[in-house]
DRENPA-375054 format. One record per residue (C-alpha): y negated, x, z. Coordinates in steps of 0.05 Angstrom, whole numbers. Each point is the difference from the previous one (the first is absolute). Layout:
<recs>
c2; c1; c3
Y; X; Z
...
</recs>
This chain:
<recs>
c2; c1; c3
-236; -958; 2016
69; -27; -14
-30; -41; -57
-28; 61; -33
65; 37; 6
37; -58; -31
-51; -6; -56
3; 74; -15
76; -3; 0
-2; -60; -46
-48; 34; -49
40; 65; 1
64; -38; -11
-31; -39; -57
-26; 63; -32
67; 34; 5
34; -62; -27
-49; -3; -58
12; 74; -13
75; -11; -4
-10; -59; -46
-43; 43; -46
50; 56; 2
57; -48; -14
-37; -30; -59
-16; 70; -26
72; 22; 9
24; -63; -35
-47; 13; -57
20; 72; -8
75; -9; 9
12; -68; -30
-57; -18; -47
-16; 71; -25
66; 32; 19
26; 11; -70
-65; 35; -22
-2; 45; 61
73; 17; -8
-12; 23; -71
-58; 43; 23
42; 30; 55
58; 15; -46
-49; 33; -48
-22; 47; 56
68; 21; 24
35; -5; -67
-3; 64; -42
12; 4; -75
9; 63; -40
1; 5; -76
58; 35; -35
-26; 27; -66
42; -8; -63
15; 60; -44
-32; -5; -68
50; 7; -57
6; 63; -41
-13; 5; -75
41; 48; -43
10; 15; -73
62; -21; -39
39; 61; 25
-18; -11; 73
-55; 52; 5
-50; -26; 52
-69; -20; -25
-27; -35; 62
25; 5; 71
-24; -7; 72
-16; 66; 33
-22; 20; 71
-75; 1; 10
-46; 16; 58
-68; -25; 21
-45; 48; 38
-32; -28; 64
-50; 30; 48
-21; -19; 71
-75; 11; 9
10; -11; 75
51; 57; 7
-36; 46; -48
-65; -4; 39
37; 6; 67
31; 66; -23
-57; 26; -43
41; 3; -64
-45; -40; -47
-26; 59; -40
70; 30; -11
27; -68; -23
-59; -14; -47
7; 69; -32
76; -3; -4
3; -70; -31
-55; 18; -49
42; 59; -26
66; -37; -1
-22; -69; -26
-64; 18; -36
-37; -55; 37
-75; 4; 6
-24; 36; 64
-53; -52; 17
52; -56; -7
47; 38; 46
-55; 10; 52
-15; -74; -1
74; -14; 10
10; 46; 60
-63; -28; 32
19; -72; -9
-14; -46; 60
38; -60; 27
-43; -62; -11
24; -32; 65
-4; 57; 50
-53; 42; -33
42; 62; 11
35; 43; -52
54; -38; -38
73; 13; 17
26; 2; -72
-25; 2; -71
37; 9; -67
-26; 52; -48
-11; -43; -63
10; 9; -58
16; 74; -6
46; 0; 60
34; -66; -18
74; 5; -19
1; 75; -13
63; 35; -23
46; 47; 39
-36; 64; -21
-67; -25; 25
34; -25; 64
26; 70; 14
-71; 27; -6
-23; -52; 51
57; 21; 46
-22; 73; -5
-72; -20; 17
27; -39; 60
38; 63; 24
-66; 39; -2
-34; -55; 40
55; 3; 53
-8; 75; 6
-75; -11; 10
15; -51; 55
47; 50; 36
-52; 55; -5
-53; -44; 31
49; -32; 49
-19; -70; -22
40; -64; -12
62; -7; -43
-27; -51; -51
-31; 33; -60
-29; -65; -29
32; 13; -69
65; -30; -25
36; -37; -57
34; -68; -6
63; -3; -42
-1; -51; -55
27; -6; -71
-32; -2; -68
19; -11; -73
16; 66; -34
6; 13; -75
40; 65; -7
-14; 8; -75
-76; -3; 8
-33; -28; -62
66; -10; -37
7; -74; -20
-59; -18; 44
-22; -59; -44
69; -30; 4
7; 10; 76
-70; -17; 22
-13; 16; 73
-9; -27; 70
-63; 15; 39
-3; 35; 68
10; -66; 36
64; -14; -40
-31; -52; -46
29; 0; -70
-57; 9; -50
27; 11; -70
60; 9; -46
72; -14; 20
-18; 6; 73
-46; -60; -8
44; -40; -47
60; 4; 46
-36; 6; 66
34; -60; 33
69; 28; -15
-18; 72; 17
-36; -12; 67
55; -43; 31
-13; -40; 64
-17; 31; 68
42; -19; 60
-21; -14; 72
23; 6; 72
-23; -50; 54
14; 7; 76
-30; -18; 68
-33; 55; 41
-35; 12; 66
-73; 18; 10
17; 73; -17
31; -20; -66
71; 16; 21
55; -47; -23
22; -50; 52
74; -3; 17
37; -59; -30
-61; -17; -42
7; -38; -65
1; 48; -59
-11; -18; -73
17; 53; -52
-12; -8; -75
21; 61; -39
-44; 27; -56
21; -15; -71
-11; 65; -38
-29; -1; -70
44; 4; -62
11; 65; -37
-14; 2; -75
28; 44; -54
-46; -1; -61
20; 9; -73
-44; 60; -9
29; 70; -4
-39; 55; 37
16; 52; -53
-23; -43; -59
-61; -21; 41
-16; 74; 9
8; 13; -75
-49; -57; -14
-53; 24; 48
7; 73; -20
-9; -17; -75
-59; -46; 17
-37; 54; 39
4; 47; -59
-30; -51; -49
-51; -24; 52
-26; 70; 10
-6; 10; -75
-32; -66; -20
-34; -20; 66
5; -75; -12
-23; -56; 45
72; -15; 16
72; 9; -23
60; -46; 8
74; 14; -14
60; -45; 13
73; 17; -14
58; -49; 2
73; -7; -19
-8; -46; -60
69; -31; 10
-16; -25; 70
-77; 7; 5
10; 38; 65
-63; 40; 10
17; 74; 2
-71; 23; 13
-71; -25; 1
-64; 39; 12
-75; -1; -9
-53; 54; 2
-44; 9; 39
45; -12; 59
0; 4; 77
41; 26; 58
25; -59; 43
5; 46; 60
-75; 14; -5
-25; -64; -34
-65; 2; 38
-20; 64; -35
0; -34; -68
-73; -12; -18
5; -41; -64
33; -69; 7
23; 5; -73
50; 54; 21
41; -54; 36
2; -44; -63
68; -10; -32
-20; -7; -73
73; -9; -21
0; -73; 24
-73; -15; 16
-35; 24; -63
-7; -36; -67
-19; 37; -63
1; -9; -75
63; 36; -23
-17; 19; -71
58; 20; -45
54; 2; 53
-4; -76; -5
23; 4; -73
71; 3; 28
-4; -75; 13
-22; -15; -72
53; 46; -28
56; -29; 43
-20; -71; -18
-2; 16; -74
69; 33; 4
29; -59; 38
-27; -49; -52
27; 45; -56
-70; 9; -28
-3; 76; 6
23; 37; -61
-9; 75; 12
5; 13; -75
-51; -51; -21
-68; 27; -20
-72; -20; 16
-69; 28; -13
-26; 37; 61
-72; 11; 20
-36; -67; 5
19; -73; 6
-41; -63; 4
20; -53; 50
18; -63; -40
-53; -54; 2
-53; 47; 29
-48; 55; -22
29; 48; 52
29; 65; -26
48; 41; 43
16; 73; -13
48; 56; 13
-28; 62; 34
-1; 30; -70
-44; -51; -34
23; 20; -69
72; -6; 24
60; 40; -24
7; -39; -64
58; -48; -12
52; 17; 53
62; -30; 29
-2; -42; 63
43; 52; 35
-52; 53; -16
-52; -48; 25
37; -5; 67
4; 76; 4
-73; 8; -16
-19; -58; 46
-36; -36; -56
-41; -59; 25
3; -32; -69
76; 0; 0
1; -37; 67
-53; -50; -21
44; -17; -59
61; -6; 46
-42; -45; 45
-16; -44; -61
74; -5; -16
16; -22; 70
-59; -48; 5
-39; -19; 62
53; -42; 35
57; 50; -8
-43; 60; 17
-26; -34; 63
71; -21; 18
25; 72; -3
-60; 25; 39
16; -49; 56
76; 9; -5
-10; 75; 11
-33; -18; 66
-74; 7; -16
-46; -51; 31
42; -7; 63
16; 43; 60
64; 40; -2
15; -17; 73
8; 72; 23
4; 6; 76
-67; 36; 9
-65; -32; 23
-59; -17; -44
34; -10; -67
-47; -31; -52
8; -32; -68
-46; -29; -53
16; -60; -44
4; 15; -74
-26; -49; -52
-12; 10; -74
-53; -52; -18
-14; 21; -72
25; 42; -59
-39; 62; 20
31; -1; 70
69; -9; -31
-12; 59; -47
-27; 47; 53
52; -19; 53
54; 22; -49
-23; 72; 12
-19; -6; 73
-73; -19; -2
-29; -60; 37
58; -5; 49
2; 22; 72
63; 28; 33
23; 40; 61
40; 65; -2
60; -33; 33
0; -56; -52
0; 52; -55
59; 38; 30
40; -65; 9
-12; -16; -74
22; 68; -27
61; -3; 46
19; -66; -32
3; 35; -68
40; 58; 31
52; -43; 37
20; -48; -55
-56; -52; 2
0; -22; 74
-65; -6; 39
17; 21; 71
-39; -8; 65
-24; 69; 24
39; 19; 62
-26; 45; 56
51; -16; 55
71; 25; -6
28; -16; 69
-21; -35; 64
37; 20; 64
-5; -39; 66
12; 49; 58
8; -58; 48
61; -29; -35
24; 59; -41
-3; -41; -64
-25; 26; -66
-28; -41; -58
-2; 29; -71
-47; -24; -54
25; -11; -71
-39; 0; -66
-31; -67; -17
-5; -22; -72
-62; -42; -15
20; -18; -71
31; 26; -64
-59; 16; -44
32; 27; -63
73; 10; -21
36; 65; 15
3; 14; -74
-75; -9; -9
-13; 43; 62
43; 56; -28
-33; -2; -67
-70; 0; 32
22; 61; 41
19; 37; -64
-69; -12; -30
-35; 22; 64
43; 62; 0
-29; 19; -68
-70; 0; 32
24; 59; 42
54; 32; -44
-44; 7; -62
-36; 64; 17
-47; -7; -59
-24; -73; -1
21; -26; 68
-58; -11; 49
49; 11; 57
26; 68; -23
-26; 34; 63
50; -40; 40
58; 30; -39
53; 31; 46
49; 49; -30
70; -27; 10
-19; -71; 20
-15; -60; -44
-67; -29; 21
-33; -66; -21
-72; -15; 16
-70; -20; -20
-70; 29; 10
-62; -39; 19
-74; 14; 1
-50; -55; 21
-76; 9; -3
-38; -29; 59
-59; -47; -2
-62; 22; 37
-60; -48; 5
32; -46; -51
12; 53; -53
56; 47; -17
-11; 69; 28
42; 48; -42
-9; 55; 51
41; -40; 51
71; -22; -11
66; -15; 34
57; 40; -32
74; -13; 11
71; 11; -20
61; -43; 14
72; 13; -18
72; 10; 22
59; 47; -9
53; 12; -22
-3; -53; -54
75; -6; -6
9; -10; 75
-67; -10; 36
-4; 29; 70
-75; 1; 12
-63; -35; -26
-69; 27; 15
-72; -21; -10
-57; 50; 6
-73; -24; 3
-61; 45; 2
-65; -36; 13
-60; 34; -33
20; 72; -14
-59; 49; -4
16; 14; -73
-16; -62; -42
38; 27; -60
69; -1; 33
45; -59; -8
64; -23; 32
41; 46; -44
-35; 63; 23
-17; -15; 72
53; -49; 26
61; 17; -42
8; 70; 28
0; -29; 71
55; -48; -21
39; 58; -30
-3; 43; 62
20; -57; 47
57; -26; -44
30; 68; -18
2; 21; 73
27; -67; 23
56; -3; -52
24; 69; 19
-3; -19; 74
39; -63; -15
53; 41; -35
-10; -30; -69
28; 50; -50
-42; 24; -59
27; -16; -69
-16; 70; -24
-12; 67; 34
-73; 17; 16
-34; 49; -47
-5; 72; 20
-28; 38; -59
0; 66; 38
75; -1; 11
41; 7; -64
64; -17; 36
-29; -65; 25
-25; -15; -70
70; 7; -27
28; -46; 52
-57; -48; -13
14; -2; -74
72; -18; 15
-21; -57; 45
-52; -30; -48
16; -66; -33
21; 9; -72
-38; -38; -54
39; -62; -18
24; -13; -71
-49; -51; -29
5; 14; -74
18; -61; -43
-12; -46; 59
-43; -62; -2
-70; 21; 23
-3; -54; 54
67; 20; 28
-19; 73; 0
-65; -14; 36
36; -43; 52
49; 56; 12
-56; 50; 12
-38; -48; 45
61; -10; 44
9; 76; 4
-73; 10; 18
-12; 47; -60
-69; 0; -32
1; -9; -76
-43; -10; -62
19; -41; -61
-21; 27; -68
0; -43; -61
5; -75; -13
74; -7; -12
50; -39; 43
54; 54; 4
-2; 71; 29
13; 48; -57
-14; 64; 37
-15; 22; 71
-30; 59; 36
28; 33; 41
68; -7; -32
57; -33; 38
29; 42; 56
-62; 43; 9
-15; 10; 75
-65; -37; 15
-51; 30; 46
-28; -50; 51
-66; -6; -38
29; -2; -70
-6; -61; -46
44; -22; -58
-30; -14; -68
34; -56; -40
-9; 3; -75
8; -65; -38
-25; 29; -65
3; 68; -35
-54; -8; -52
-64; 40; 2
-45; -60; 15
22; -5; 73
-56; 9; 50
0; 67; 36
13; -12; 73
-44; 25; 56
33; 65; 21
-50; 19; 55
36; 33; 58
63; 18; -40
25; 71; -6
-11; 35; -66
74; 0; -14
8; -75; 11
-62; -15; -41
25; 43; -58
68; -34; 2
-31; -69; -4
-48; 18; -56
55; 36; -38
42; -64; 1
-61; -35; -29
-7; 54; -54
-72; 15; 20
-33; 68; -8
-24; 31; 66
-54; 50; 19
-3; 26; 71
-55; 34; 41
3; 23; 73
59; 5; 47
35; -47; 47
4; -75; -8
-33; -48; -49
-71; -15; 24
-25; -34; -63
20; -15; -71
-35; -15; -66
32; -31; -61
-28; 17; -69
23; -20; -70
-7; 53; -55
26; -12; -70
44; -56; 24
32; 43; 55
-13; -13; 73
-15; 59; 45
-3; -3; 76
-43; 51; 37
27; 10; 71
-45; 32; 53
39; 29; 58
-22; 15; 72
36; 26; 62
31; -53; 44
-52; 8; 56
-59; -8; -48
34; -59; -32
9; -36; 66
-73; 10; 18
-25; -27; -67
43; -62; 7
-20; -17; 71
-49; -58; 7
18; -28; -68
56; -49; 8
1; -12; 75
-62; -44; -9
28; -37; -60
0; -66; 37
-75; -1; 6
-40; -54; -35
-69; 9; -29
-68; -14; 32
-12; -64; -40
34; -38; 57
-61; 11; 42
-34; -60; -32
16; -70; -20
57; -45; 18
51; 55; 12
-39; 26; 60
19; -63; 38
73; 2; -18
44; -21; 58
-54; -36; 38
17; 2; 74
56; 49; -11
-47; 60; -1
-1; 43; 62
-4; 72; 18
51; 49; 25
-5; 3; 75
-71; -2; 26
-34; 33; -59
-59; -34; -34
5; -35; -66
57; -25; -42
52; 43; -34
5; -10; -75
53; 27; -45
-19; 55; -46
</recs>
């Protein structure tokens, strides 16, 4: 008996000892061997961490007007559990359907949602997407619905929880709506930057979130004397852009008018200060509202053609050839050439002006004004392949401009053969972007400097209070200031000459404007489709002190007969005239007001008087008129001005030209007087001692010269001004078009890999 007791005691003691040994080993393992791991897990359970969101930086225009800012937002939430407990599901479904416009079936599924773990009704669900980050006005409607639900609860003497509420958040808000949307881009509902400046500068704008760490009890309350780690949020930087809200509005307003008239695939306009290349405005149509980006159905509406699209520029590219020829002292405005057709040396390829028969033997200055392809092919020949290619590249074509907007593209430009050299001289076979074109024309305007386009004016750090300003950046000096000024004078004649200038529709009363039209036919299925074209106008003003440069591009207007002069130039005119007045740039003469005699008298006093050019060397006289921006015609083959009309001191109307006579004999060719008043036409013909017959009333619409018995007679047919304008439209604004022979042979492949279409349109744009 005693033995059994001892044995049991021994076994029990051994078991207890073994148990303690096991426990000790386990404790040793947990506390010593695995202690560090378990400590980390424990800390993770009692240590709480909260995220401190950073404030996204604001974006404003150059004057501080806000373009993008963070605004309060609210997300609608429902509690299926509470709704069913209080019998409010039908009221909530009906109310949210009316306020948010969300589908009834989707709302019913939401209020009947079940918890996957318990099988009962869910405690909380967000109303996506219609109830996600709604604005203050919608939130007030939700609050009013909640008040009705509370009244229903009181009436039925049920619980206090309605099952409907909102969570306060923040969202990106664009107070100007669609204004400058392609520049700004947008952030999605989750705050992710998707496009535009928001995307390009996302890292700087979003900042860095902070955090707070502390130890807590099982209830989540902070423990006394616990270790606390606090990292403050670093708010995003604020940016002031170079754009001006008012000029941006002028741009978009003018674009809408043309877009509604011509219904093109797209339109693009960029405006800049040519002296700094600060972008004053940039827009595309169609467009989108960044506040409601999800409602935009066509992805092309988000496309920023200004930097992402390549196209064949057509005659606006002639600016490069002209500037190069002026710089190399190869351009003689008084030299003559035979217009109409030219054969590319060493080939069987003929190139033509829009008027295949040409305008006869004309001066190179007239060729510039008429946008003669033949004139520019000859200038290209004078420059030669290497120099032409050098100027093309020096003006920035073939490389990105470096503008601080995402997605900028560029296409290399090569001129492998003589045909490609010839066609490139007038803008065919090369591929450019709108922003490259604007940088190039700005180089002519600012004295020959190619500048990097600038979109950011200031960067402010709210965390440190420091502000960084951005200065203009010169890429290179392309041409001399003297050559730039001379080129500007020739481009001014394209606009100032109201008879021959293809850019006459860009003329602004009181401001000196320089510019160039462009019309490029598109290729469809490998052939030129003359019903589809890209028309454009590019220019700057005032010529004597440039304040703004603008490019206007219209992709495929619904009228195939319109060119850059008719469709794009008026858009330029409207934008620039409004912008110059807004900028406080004074007019050189008073604006016309034919209905007010008093204003006409004042206007006459303020008009520039005709300079005294008689007995001056012809070249000196022409240079003087070019610098003054006055259109002129030279009559005769002499080297000295023997007579002039109007006479010196005569007040010149804004549209009036001066006729320089270098001969007085009766063999001088009768000038084209189309568009002149009867009085001016008679004065010119009287000086030439030519007999005149007149029919009709108004302005000269046509003229016919006959020779009877050794005496010349000019028959003038007059029409009212309105009828005259209609008859002239569609004639010279397409004068940069080439003929259809380019559809075949070697010329069709000019430019090789440089060919690409504007934006996302099909085919390749070809100059016409």
